[in-house]
matplotlib code that plots the C-alpha trace (Angstrom):
import matplotlib.pyplot as plt

x = [0.0, 1.2, 2.2, -0.3, -1.6, -5.2, -7.2, -8.1, -11.4, -14.6, -18.1, -19.1, -21.0, -20.3, -19.0, -15.6, -15.4, -12.0, -11.5, -8.8, -6.1, -4.0, -0.8, 0.7, 0.3, 3.0, 2.5, 2.4, -0.3, -2.9, -6.4, -7.7, -5.9, -7.6, -10.9, -10.2, -9.5, -12.7, -15.1, -18.5, -18.3, -14.7, -14.6, -12.2, -11.2, -8.5, -6.0, -2.8, -1.5, 2.0, 4.8, 7.2, 7.7, 5.1, 2.8, 5.5, 6.7, 3.4, -0.3, -0.6, -3.7, -3.6, -3.3, -6.2, -8.4, -7.4, -8.4, -11.7, -12.3, -11.4, -13.8, -16.5, -16.2, -16.6, -13.0, -10.8, -8.0, -4.8, -1.7, 1.7, 3.9, 7.4, 8.5, 11.9, 12.0, 11.5, 14.3, 12.2, 11.3, 7.9, 7.8, 8.7, 5.9, 3.3, 4.4, 3.7, 0.4, -0.7, 0.1, -1.8, -4.8, -4.6, -3.9, -5.9, -8.3, -7.2, -9.3, -6.2, -2.7, -0.6, 2.5, 5.1, 8.4, 6.7, 8.8, 7.7, 9.5, 8.1, 10.6, 9.3, 5.7, 5.3, 6.5, 4.3, 1.4, 2.2, 2.1, -1.1, -2.8, -1.8, -2.9, -6.3, -6.4, -5.5, -8.2, -11.2, -12.0, -8.7, -8.2, -4.7, -2.8, 0.6, 2.6, 5.1, 5.0, 5.4, 3.9, 4.9, 4.7, 1.0, 0.7, 0.7, -2.8, -4.3, -2.6, -4.2, -7.2, -5.3, -1.8, -0.1, 1.3, 2.7, 4.3, 6.6, 7.1, 4.8, 7.6, 7.6, 3.9, 2.9, 4.8, 4.1, 2.6, 0.2, 1.0, -1.5, -2.4, -4.1, -6.9, -8.2, -9.1, -11.5, -10.2, -10.7, -7.7, -5.2, -3.9, -1.6, 0.3, 1.9, 4.0, 5.1, 1.9, 1.4, -2.1, -2.5, -2.0, -4.5, -7.0, -4.3, -3.1, -6.6, -7.1, -4.0, -5.2, -8.6, -7.2, -4.7, -7.4, -6.6, -9.5, -7.8, -5.4, -3.4, -2.0, 0.2, 2.2, 4.8, 8.1, 10.9, 12.7, 16.4, 15.8, 14.1, 10.7, 8.1, 5.9, 3.0, 3.4, 1.2, -2.0, -1.5, -2.0, -4.9, -6.6, -10.1, -9.7, -8.4, -11.2, -13.8, -12.5, -12.4, -15.8, -17.4, -17.4, -16.2, -18.2, -16.0]
y = [0.0, 3.5, 5.8, 8.6, 11.0, 12.2, 12.8, 16.3, 17.5, 16.3, 16.4, 13.4, 10.9, 12.6, 10.8, 11.7, 11.6, 11.7, 13.2, 12.8, 15.4, 14.8, 16.7, 16.8, 14.3, 14.6, 17.1, 14.3, 12.4, 11.1, 12.5, 9.0, 9.1, 12.4, 10.8, 8.2, 11.0, 12.8, 10.0, 10.2, 9.0, 10.0, 12.2, 14.6, 17.7, 19.2, 18.4, 20.3, 20.8, 19.4, 18.1, 20.9, 24.3, 26.3, 26.7, 25.9, 28.0, 28.4, 27.3, 23.5, 22.0, 18.8, 20.8, 23.0, 19.9, 18.3, 21.5, 21.5, 17.9, 18.5, 21.5, 19.5, 16.9, 19.4, 19.4, 22.5, 23.1, 24.3, 25.7, 24.7, 27.4, 26.4, 28.6, 26.7, 26.9, 30.7, 31.4, 32.4, 36.0, 37.4, 38.7, 35.4, 33.7, 36.3, 35.9, 32.2, 32.8, 35.1, 32.5, 29.8, 32.1, 33.3, 29.9, 27.5, 29.5, 27.8, 28.0, 28.4, 27.3, 24.5, 26.2, 23.4, 23.6, 26.2, 27.3, 26.0, 28.3, 31.3, 33.7, 33.1, 33.4, 37.1, 36.7, 33.7, 35.6, 38.5, 36.0, 34.3, 37.7, 38.8, 35.6, 36.0, 39.5, 38.1, 35.4, 36.1, 33.0, 31.3, 28.0, 27.9, 24.8, 25.0, 22.0, 21.9, 18.1, 18.4, 20.3, 23.9, 26.7, 26.8, 30.4, 29.0, 27.5, 30.9, 31.8, 29.2, 26.9, 23.7, 22.5, 19.4, 18.2, 15.0, 14.2, 11.2, 7.5, 4.9, 3.6, 7.0, 7.6, 4.4, 5.6, 9.3, 11.5, 14.5, 17.8, 18.5, 22.0, 20.5, 19.3, 22.9, 22.9, 20.9, 18.1, 20.0, 22.1, 19.2, 16.9, 13.9, 12.6, 9.2, 7.2, 3.5, 2.3, -1.4, -2.4, -4.6, -1.6, 0.8, 0.4, 0.9, 4.1, 5.5, 4.7, 6.8, 9.7, 9.7, 9.4, 12.2, 14.5, 14.7, 15.7, 15.1, 12.3, 10.8, 7.3, 5.6, 2.5, 4.4, 5.5, 7.9, 6.4, 6.4, 9.2, 11.2, 10.9, 12.1, 9.4, 11.8, 11.9, 8.9, 7.5, 4.5, 1.1, 0.6, 4.0, 2.4, 0.6, 3.7, 6.0, 3.4, 3.3, 7.0, 7.6, 6.0, 7.7, 6.1, 6.8, 8.5]
z = [0.0, -0.8, 2.1, 1.8, 4.3, 4.8, 1.6, 0.3, 1.5, 0.0, 1.3, 3.2, 1.2, -2.1, -5.2, -6.5, -10.3, -11.9, -15.3, -18.0, -18.5, -21.7, -21.2, -24.7, -27.5, -30.1, -32.9, -35.5, -33.6, -36.1, -35.9, -35.3, -32.0, -31.2, -32.1, -29.4, -26.9, -27.8, -28.4, -26.5, -23.0, -22.3, -19.2, -20.7, -18.6, -20.8, -23.5, -24.2, -27.7, -28.5, -26.4, -27.2, -25.5, -27.4, -30.4, -33.1, -36.0, -37.7, -37.8, -38.1, -39.7, -37.6, -34.3, -35.4, -36.2, -32.8, -31.0, -32.7, -31.7, -28.1, -28.0, -29.7, -27.0, -24.2, -23.1, -22.7, -25.2, -23.5, -25.1, -23.7, -22.4, -21.2, -18.3, -18.2, -14.4, -14.5, -17.0, -20.0, -20.5, -19.8, -23.4, -25.0, -23.0, -24.0, -27.6, -27.5, -25.7, -28.5, -31.1, -29.3, -29.2, -32.7, -34.3, -32.2, -30.1, -26.9, -23.7, -21.5, -20.9, -19.4, -17.9, -17.9, -15.9, -13.7, -10.6, -7.2, -4.8, -2.9, -4.5, -8.0, -7.0, -7.8, -11.4, -12.0, -10.6, -13.0, -15.9, -14.9, -14.4, -17.8, -19.5, -18.0, -19.4, -22.8, -22.7, -20.5, -18.4, -19.3, -17.6, -16.2, -15.1, -13.5, -14.5, -11.6, -11.1, -7.4, -4.5, -4.8, -2.2, -1.1, -2.5, -6.1, -5.7, -5.8, -9.1, -11.2, -11.7, -11.2, -10.1, -11.3, -8.0, -9.2, -12.6, -12.6, -12.5, -11.0, -8.9, -7.1, -7.2, -5.4, -2.3, -2.6, 0.0, -0.3, 1.4, 4.2, 2.9, -0.2, 2.0, 2.2, -1.5, -3.7, -5.8, -9.1, -8.1, -8.5, -11.2, -11.3, -14.3, -13.9, -16.4, -16.3, -14.7, -15.5, -16.6, -13.6, -11.3, -12.8, -9.9, -7.4, -9.1, -9.3, -5.6, -4.8, -7.1, -5.3, -1.8, -2.4, -3.8, -7.5, -9.8, -13.1, -14.0, -16.8, -16.4, -19.1, -19.5, -21.6, -20.0, -20.9, -23.9, -24.7, -27.1, -24.3, -25.9, -23.6, -22.0, -22.5, -26.3, -26.9, -25.5, -23.2, -24.6, -22.2, -22.9, -23.3, -20.0, -18.3, -19.3, -18.5, -14.9, -14.4, -15.9, -12.9, -9.5, -6.3, -3.2, -0.6]

ax = plt.figure().add_subplot(projection="3d")
ax.plot(x, y, z, "-o")
ax.set_aspect("equal")
plt.show()
């Protein structure tokens, strides 16, 4: 059993429904794969376009079609912005954001490699405030991959508080401060999850108070290919299990 502390707060007797977060299928992903992501019945919360750092060099017809499919399925389309642990300039990030909006009409942004420390919080807050000014109602996800300083939770709609390998996730712990917030504020991304451990991984996600999740059997490859760049081999099984609620 994983070593976890008390779950994030939920109302007694309520049902916790997980949803899928797709953090960045490869740019060359076939539309047939996007059709699987967006088919009726998939509890899709959001999908981010591309595995790279930004919108690319120019408009891409496949990405535009993928964005239209996600929107048609009721999911949110997010553009990836790479903060490079706080080293990218404010202007460069806004330039990428404008391109995402102009080319793909995104609903918000996934801020990958977002800083986690208190010192960087004012600059991240400045960025998220500006992004919301650019796109009214923008859905903002901070892709930190670990628990940041608690102040970050007020700067975005959702925090990715775990992004990593199954071998680490199964023994992970949740920070106590997360219990003060609803499950929709947190997301977990886990790679290298064997099919036989899907139920265990989803129990951990629910117990730790994650509202959105992406589990995959893929791992980091020798050529550093992202484990998020493809759908898991058990995608159908995964979405069927998160589509049903578990009484808490």
